[in-house]
N, C-alpha and C positions, 0 to 999 in steps of 0.2 A: 252911383249905383253899385250895389254889393250883391254878390252871389249868395244864395242860400244853398247849403250842402244837404242833399238828401241821401240817406244811406239805404242799403238793400232791404232793411226791415221796415222802411217807411219812416223811421225817425229822422230828425233833421237838426241842423244847427245853423244859426244865422250869425254873421259877424257882430262883434260887440261894437258899439258906437251908434251914433244917430245918423242914419242915411236918409236921403229923400226918396229913394226907391230901392227895391230889392228885386231879384229875379230868380226864376227857376227855368233853365233851358230845357224845353221839350219834356215837361214833367211826366206826362202820361205815355208818350211815345217811348221814352228811354228808361223810365222808372216804373216797372209794372207793380211794384209794391206800394206806390203812392196812390192813394184813393182820393176821391173828391172830398171826403170828410177830412182826411189829413191836410189837404191843400187849403180847405176853408179854415182849419185850425191854425195853420201857418199864417194865413192872412190876418186872423184875429190877434195872433201873438205879435205880429208886426204892428198892427194898429195900437196895441197896448203900449208899445215902446214909443211910437211916434204916430199920433193920430192923423198927421198929414202925409205919411209915407204911403207909397203905392207898392204893390207887388205885381211885377210884370211876369206874365206867363208867356214864354217865347215858344212859338210853334210854327211849323209849316202847316197851314190850315188847309186841309183838303176835305171837302164835305163828305166824301164817300169813305173816309178812312175809319169811321167809328169813334173818333175822339171828339167830334164837335159837341156831342151831348155832354161829355164830361166837362169840357171847358164852359159850356153854357150853365151847368149846375154851379160851378165855382163862381163865375161872373155874376150870376143871379143871386148867389148866397152871401156875397160880400160887397162891401161898398168901396173897398180899396184895391180891388184887383182889376187888371187890364190885360189885354192881349197885345203882344208884340209879334209881328209876323216876319219870319225870314222867308225869302222867296227864291231859294237857290235851286229848286228842283224843276220848276215849270214856269217859264216866262209868260204863259197864257193866263195865269191866275194872279191877280193883283189884290193884295189885302192890306195895303198900307205900307208906309215907309218904316224901316227899322229905326 
């Protein structure tokens, strides 16, 4: 798994090489310049390099936080994106294993 670096202006770079999966940690929570369109473009770019590679969007998924819709748009608009949930803030919400 390799990290995708996203810059303040929404541009990004992915590591060279052929990886099975790539990830962006908390893309919408920590990177306000990253839009759903940018994220879908990143997923398409990853797919063009390796059609079997996945892009993992890592988030603490809290339904009332306003980000659920953004993740839903990306997941619905791509065939190679998945959610990975970290659960460090609230033990009462379970959304899968890291």
